[in-house]
Backbone as a printed PyTorch tensor [residue, N CA C, xyz], in Angstrom:
tensor([[[-52.6240,  31.1100, -76.3150],
         [-52.1150,  29.6570, -76.2660],
         [-51.1110,  29.5630, -75.3050]],

        [[-50.3170,  30.3700, -75.0090],
         [-49.1270,  30.2600, -73.6200],
         [-50.1800,  29.7590, -72.4110]],

        [[-50.7170,  31.0170, -71.9030],
         [-51.5460,  30.3670, -70.8090],
         [-51.8840,  28.8490, -70.5720]],

        [[-52.5750,  28.3050, -71.7400],
         [-52.9280,  26.7770, -71.6990],
         [-51.8470,  25.8480, -71.8080]],

        [[-50.9840,  26.0530, -72.6080],
         [-50.0080,  25.3020, -72.4730],
         [-49.1780,  25.4700, -71.0300]],

        [[-49.0630,  26.3930, -70.3780],
         [-48.8120,  26.6210, -68.4030],
         [-49.2900,  26.0160, -68.0990]],

        [[-50.7330,  25.8700, -67.9290],
         [-52.3080,  25.7070, -67.0270],
         [-51.8710,  23.6720, -67.3300]],

        [[-52.0900,  23.4500, -68.1810],
         [-51.0130,  22.0540, -68.5370],
         [-49.9430,  21.6060, -67.8570]],

        [[-48.8500,  22.2650, -68.1000],
         [-47.8510,  21.7240, -67.6630],
         [-48.2710,  21.8840, -66.1530]],

        [[-49.2400,  22.5260, -65.2080],
         [-49.1170,  22.7360, -64.1660],
         [-49.6690,  21.4760, -63.8620]],

        [[-50.6760,  21.3510, -64.2590],
         [-51.6980,  19.8160, -64.1420],
         [-50.9530,  18.4590, -63.7930]],

        [[-49.2770,  18.4600, -65.0110],
         [-48.8160,  17.5130, -64.5680],
         [-47.4310,  17.3560, -63.5330]],

        [[-47.2600,  18.3450, -63.3390],
         [-46.7810,  18.3840, -61.9130],
         [-47.6690,  18.0320, -60.9690]],

        [[-48.4230,  18.2430, -60.8160],
         [-48.9450,  17.7040, -59.7740],
         [-49.2240,  16.4840, -59.6480]],

        [[-50.0530,  15.9420, -60.8610],
         [-49.7790,  14.2410, -60.5220],
         [-48.9260,  13.8010, -60.7580]],

        [[-48.0670,  14.4120, -60.7850],
         [-46.1680,  13.7690, -60.3030],
         [-46.2070,  13.4280, -59.1920]],

        [[-46.5200,  15.1210, -58.1980],
         [-46.0890,  14.9270, -56.7820],
         [-47.1850,  13.8390, -55.4740]],

        [[-47.7810,  13.5250, -56.3390],
         [-48.6290,  12.9010, -55.7390],
         [-48.2240,  11.4770, -55.6930]],

        [[-47.3810,  10.9800, -55.7990],
         [-47.0230,   9.3930, -55.8520],
         [-46.5310,   8.6100, -54.5710]],

        [[-47.1820,   7.1240, -54.7270],
         [-46.5370,   6.6060, -53.4320],
         [-45.6930,   6.1170, -52.9580]],

        [[-45.0980,   6.1880, -51.7720],
         [-43.8010,   6.1060, -51.1390],
         [-43.1080,   5.0320, -50.9710]],

        [[-42.3080,   4.3730, -50.4670],
         [-42.5050,   2.6700, -50.7980],
         [-42.7020,   2.6100, -49.1150]],

        [[-42.9500,   1.2310, -49.5940],
         [-43.4420,   0.5750, -48.3460],
         [-42.8000,  -0.0310, -46.9470]],

        [[-42.7860,   0.6580, -46.0260],
         [-41.4750,   0.3480, -45.0630],
         [-41.7480,  -0.9360, -44.9180]],

        [[-40.5470,  -1.7900, -44.2820],
         [-40.4850,  -3.3070, -43.1370],
         [-41.6040,  -3.0190, -42.3530]],

        [[-42.0990,  -4.2860, -42.1620],
         [-42.8590,  -4.2760, -40.6930],
         [-43.8460,  -3.9700, -40.3040]],

        [[-44.4560,  -3.1710, -41.6390],
         [-46.1870,  -2.9910, -41.9690],
         [-46.6900,  -4.1250, -41.7830]],

        [[-48.4850,  -3.9640, -41.7160],
         [-49.0510,  -4.8870, -41.6500],
         [-49.6410,  -5.0190, -43.1110]],

        [[-49.7060,  -6.4170, -43.4280],
         [-50.4210,  -6.7120, -44.8070],
         [-51.8690,  -5.6530, -44.8650]],

        [[-52.0550,  -5.3100, -44.3860],
         [-53.5580,  -4.5150, -44.7690],
         [-53.8920,  -2.6610, -44.6090]],

        [[-51.9470,  -2.4180, -43.8100],
         [-51.4500,  -1.4090, -44.1850],
         [-51.7700,  -0.1350, -45.1620]],

        [[-52.4970,   0.7010, -45.9130],
         [-52.6890,   1.4670, -46.9820],
         [-52.2760,   2.7830, -46.5950]],

        [[-51.5040,   3.8090, -47.8220],
         [-51.1590,   5.0400, -47.5700],
         [-52.2330,   5.5510, -47.9350]],

        [[-52.4580,   6.5080, -47.0090],
         [-53.1510,   7.6600, -46.9600],
         [-52.5810,   9.0930, -47.4880]],

        [[-53.2480,   9.2960, -48.5710],
         [-53.1660,  10.9020, -49.4580],
         [-53.4290,  11.8160, -48.3520]],

        [[-54.2930,  12.0660, -47.9040],
         [-54.7470,  13.1250, -47.0790],
         [-54.1840,  13.3010, -45.8740]],

        [[-54.1910,  12.0950, -45.4350],
         [-53.2090,  12.3820, -44.1460],
         [-51.7260,  12.6560, -44.0410]],

        [[-51.1720,  11.9910, -45.3850],
         [-49.8760,  11.5580, -45.8650],
         [-49.0740,  10.8130, -45.1000]],

        [[-49.7030,   9.6670, -44.6990],
         [-49.3250,   8.7120, -43.3150],
         [-49.5750,   7.3980, -43.9610]],

        [[-49.0470,   6.0080, -43.2560],
         [-49.6240,   4.9350, -43.4120],
         [-50.5340,   5.0950, -42.6050]],

        [[-51.6470,   3.9970, -42.5760],
         [-53.1920,   3.4960, -42.2530],
         [-53.2360,   2.2540, -42.1230]],

        [[-53.6760,   2.2220, -40.9860],
         [-54.1590,   0.9930, -40.9900],
         [-55.7620,   1.0490, -40.0030]],

        [[-56.5290,   0.4360, -41.0480],
         [-58.1330,   1.0360, -41.0880],
         [-58.3880,   2.2830, -40.6220]],

        [[-58.1400,   3.1230, -41.2150],
         [-58.3730,   4.0040, -40.9040],
         [-57.6830,   4.8640, -40.0270]],

        [[-56.8450,   4.2950, -39.2920],
         [-55.9460,   5.1390, -38.1440],
         [-54.3110,   5.2920, -38.4680]],

        [[-53.6100,   6.0270, -38.3870],
         [-52.2500,   6.2010, -38.4360],
         [-51.3440,   5.1030, -37.9970]],

        [[-50.0990,   4.7790, -38.7240],
         [-49.4790,   3.4550, -38.0010],
         [-48.0590,   4.4820, -37.3190]],

        [[-48.3540,   3.9460, -36.5940],
         [-46.5840,   4.5730, -36.1110],
         [-45.4040,   3.6240, -35.9270]],

        [[-44.3280,   3.8420, -36.8920],
         [-43.3460,   3.2860, -36.5050],
         [-42.7890,   2.8120, -35.2830]],

        [[-42.6700,   1.7020, -34.5000],
         [-41.5190,   2.3970, -32.9750],
         [-40.5420,   2.3790, -33.7560]],

        [[-39.6090,   2.4520, -32.2520],
         [-38.0660,   2.7610, -32.7540],
         [-37.6940,   1.4650, -31.9700]],

        [[-38.1460,   1.0650, -30.9400],
         [-37.5090,  -0.1090, -30.2600],
         [-38.2730,  -1.3630, -30.8910]],

        [[-37.1890,  -2.5250, -30.8590],
         [-37.8950,  -3.6450, -31.2130],
         [-39.0020,  -4.1280, -30.7010]],

        [[-39.9610,  -4.9630, -30.3190],
         [-40.9450,  -5.9800, -29.7490],
         [-40.5020,  -6.3560, -28.6240]],

        [[-40.6260,  -6.3880, -27.6220],
         [-39.9390,  -7.1970, -26.2930],
         [-40.1190,  -8.5380, -26.5470]],

        [[-39.6130,  -9.5550, -26.5320],
         [-39.1650, -10.9690, -26.2250],
         [-40.1910, -11.6000, -24.9910]],

        [[-40.7720, -12.0620, -25.2800],
         [-41.5680, -13.2560, -24.3300],
         [-41.0920, -14.1920, -23.9400]],

        [[-40.7040, -14.4140, -22.5620],
         [-40.1010, -15.7450, -22.3810],
         [-41.1610, -16.0400, -21.5770]],

        [[-41.7140, -17.6950, -22.0500],
         [-42.3290, -18.4000, -20.8670],
         [-41.5760, -18.5880, -19.8360]],

        [[-42.2140, -18.6930, -18.9440],
         [-41.6490, -19.7450, -17.0380],
         [-41.7220, -21.0520, -17.6840]],

        [[-40.4470, -21.6990, -16.7860],
         [-40.3150, -22.7200, -16.9520],
         [-41.3020, -23.6150, -15.7960]],

        [[-41.7440, -25.0670, -16.5470],
         [-41.7900, -25.3460, -15.6180],
         [-41.8950, -26.6130, -14.7290]],

        [[-42.3520, -26.7330, -13.9050],
         [-41.4700, -27.6790, -12.3810],
         [-41.8250, -28.9210, -12.8750]],

        [[-40.5060, -29.2330, -12.0130],
         [-40.8200, -30.9120, -11.9700],
         [-41.8500, -31.3760, -11.5140]],

        [[-42.4470, -31.1720, -10.1340],
         [-43.7280, -31.6120,  -9.6500],
         [-44.7520, -31.8420, -10.7120]],

        [[-44.4420, -30.6430, -11.1020],
         [-46.2980, -30.6390, -12.3470],
         [-46.1500, -31.9420, -13.1340]],

        [[-45.0030, -32.2150, -13.9770],
         [-44.7240, -33.0710, -14.4650],
         [-45.3200, -34.3430, -13.7050]],

        [[-44.9570, -34.6670, -12.2900],
         [-44.8390, -35.9580, -12.0670],
         [-46.5620, -36.1860, -11.6330]],

        [[-47.0290, -35.2480, -11.3250],
         [-48.4950, -34.9500, -11.3770],
         [-48.8860, -35.7560, -12.4660]],

        [[-49.1370, -35.4580, -13.8740],
         [-49.1130, -35.1250, -15.1090],
         [-49.3890, -37.4060, -15.2890]],

        [[-47.8950, -37.7290, -15.0470],
         [-47.7650, -38.8630, -15.1320],
         [-48.8330, -39.9590, -13.6740]],

        [[-48.7940, -39.0690, -12.9080],
         [-49.3780, -40.0720, -12.1820],
         [-50.9970, -40.1550, -12.1250]],

        [[-51.4090, -38.9790, -12.5360],
         [-53.1350, -39.6160, -13.4500],
         [-52.9930, -39.9210, -14.1770]],

        [[-52.0280, -40.1500, -15.5630],
         [-52.4710, -41.3440, -16.7630],
         [-52.4460, -42.4040, -16.1190]],

        [[-51.5510, -42.8630, -15.2390],
         [-51.5950, -44.3420, -14.2390],
         [-52.5080, -44.5690, -13.8550]],

        [[-53.2630, -44.0600, -13.6390],
         [-54.9450, -44.0230, -12.6380],
         [-55.6650, -44.3070, -13.4420]],

        [[-55.6410, -44.1750, -14.9580],
         [-57.0890, -44.4700, -15.6680],
         [-56.8070, -45.9120, -16.6890]],

        [[-55.7740, -47.2240, -15.9030],
         [-55.9350, -47.9590, -16.8270],
         [-57.6650, -49.3400, -17.1940]],

        [[-58.1850, -48.6120, -16.2930],
         [-59.3870, -49.6170, -16.3450],
         [-60.7210, -49.2620, -16.9310]],

        [[-60.1260, -48.1650, -18.0560],
         [-61.0510, -47.7670, -19.0110],
         [-62.0790, -48.8330, -19.0210]],

        [[-63.7580, -48.9750, -19.4130],
         [-64.2510, -50.0230, -19.9290],
         [-64.0810, -50.1460, -21.4690]],

        [[-64.3490, -51.1250, -22.0590],
         [-64.1330, -51.4090, -23.5700],
         [-65.4210, -51.4900, -24.3410]],

        [[-65.2230, -50.4940, -25.1810],
         [-66.5920, -50.6410, -26.1830],
         [-67.1140, -51.7330, -26.8220]],

        [[-68.3350, -52.2870, -26.2600],
         [-68.4800, -53.3690, -27.1710],
         [-68.3330, -53.0280, -28.6630]],

        [[-68.3910, -54.5230, -29.2270],
         [-68.1680, -54.3980, -30.7530],
         [-69.4160, -55.0420, -31.1450]],

        [[-70.5070, -54.5950, -31.6990],
         [-71.8760, -54.7740, -32.3080],
         [-71.5680, -56.2790, -33.1180]],

        [[-72.4470, -56.9910, -32.8820],
         [-72.2750, -57.9900, -33.9920],
         [-72.2540, -58.2250, -35.0910]],

        [[-71.6780, -59.0020, -35.7610],
         [-71.5740, -58.7250, -37.2580],
         [-72.7570, -60.2700, -37.9130]],

        [[-73.3110, -59.1400, -38.6890],
         [-74.8100, -60.4210, -39.5610],
         [-74.0840, -61.0480, -40.0250]],

        [[-75.0890, -61.7950, -40.2630],
         [-74.8090, -63.0040, -41.5400],
         [-74.7440, -62.1770, -42.8270]],

        [[-73.6060, -62.5930, -43.5270],
         [-73.7040, -62.2580, -45.1250],
         [-75.1690, -63.6090, -45.6890]],

        [[-75.2600, -62.3190, -46.3740],
         [-76.6830, -63.0810, -47.7610],
         [-76.1710, -63.9090, -48.4450]],

        [[-76.8370, -64.7130, -48.4140],
         [-76.1790, -65.6400, -50.0890],
         [-76.4930, -65.0600, -51.1630]],

        [[-74.7610, -64.9630, -51.8750],
         [-75.8140, -63.7270, -53.6150],
         [-76.3350, -65.2930, -54.6390]],

        [[-77.7330, -64.5960, -55.2850],
         [-77.9470, -65.7460, -56.1700],
         [-76.8920, -66.5580, -57.3580]],

        [[-77.1030, -67.4000, -57.2790],
         [-76.2890, -68.2240, -58.4610],
         [-76.1970, -68.2370, -60.0960]],

        [[-75.7340, -67.3050, -60.3520],
         [-75.9550, -66.7640, -61.7760],
         [-75.7870, -68.3050, -62.9450]],

        [[-76.8770, -68.2160, -64.2800],
         [-76.8470, -69.0820, -64.7780],
         [-75.1350, -69.6430, -65.9430]],

        [[-74.9560, -70.6690, -66.3190],
         [-73.9110, -70.8270, -67.2560],
         [-74.1760, -70.6600, -68.8490]],

        [[-73.5450, -69.2190, -69.2010],
         [-74.2380, -68.9540, -70.1180],
         [-73.4930, -69.9210, -70.9280]],

        [[-73.9660, -70.6310, -72.3420],
         [-73.4860, -71.1780, -72.9190],
         [-72.6720, -70.7720, -74.4290]],

        [[-71.2180, -70.9330, -74.5920],
         [-70.4160, -70.2230, -75.4580],
         [-70.5990, -70.7760, -76.9230]],

        [[-71.1370, -69.4500, -78.0950],
         [-71.5830, -70.2250, -79.1310],
         [-70.3370, -69.9770, -80.2820]]])
C-alpha cells in the first residue's frame, strides 16, 4: 500500500510542475506557451523578447514646393462638365375615392 500512495504523490507533483508561466508584456495576442520547448511560440516558432525597444520611425517632412504643385493642380480643374439631370416624369393623377356616407 505504501508503494501505491508514494506513486500517487509522485504523479501529483508532476502535474503541479507543468503550470503555465505568466504572460510577459509585449507578446502578440496569438503567442502561446509551448510546454515541450518551454518557451512562448508564435505559429510554432519561438518568440524571443528583444532587449532594446523598437526603433521609432520618423517621416520625412514635405517640401513647400510639393504643396504649391498640389494647389496649382486643383485650380486647373474648375471646368469639369456638369452631370445632366434626367427630366422628371409627370406624376399620374391618382383615382378619386368616392365619399362613403356615414351611418
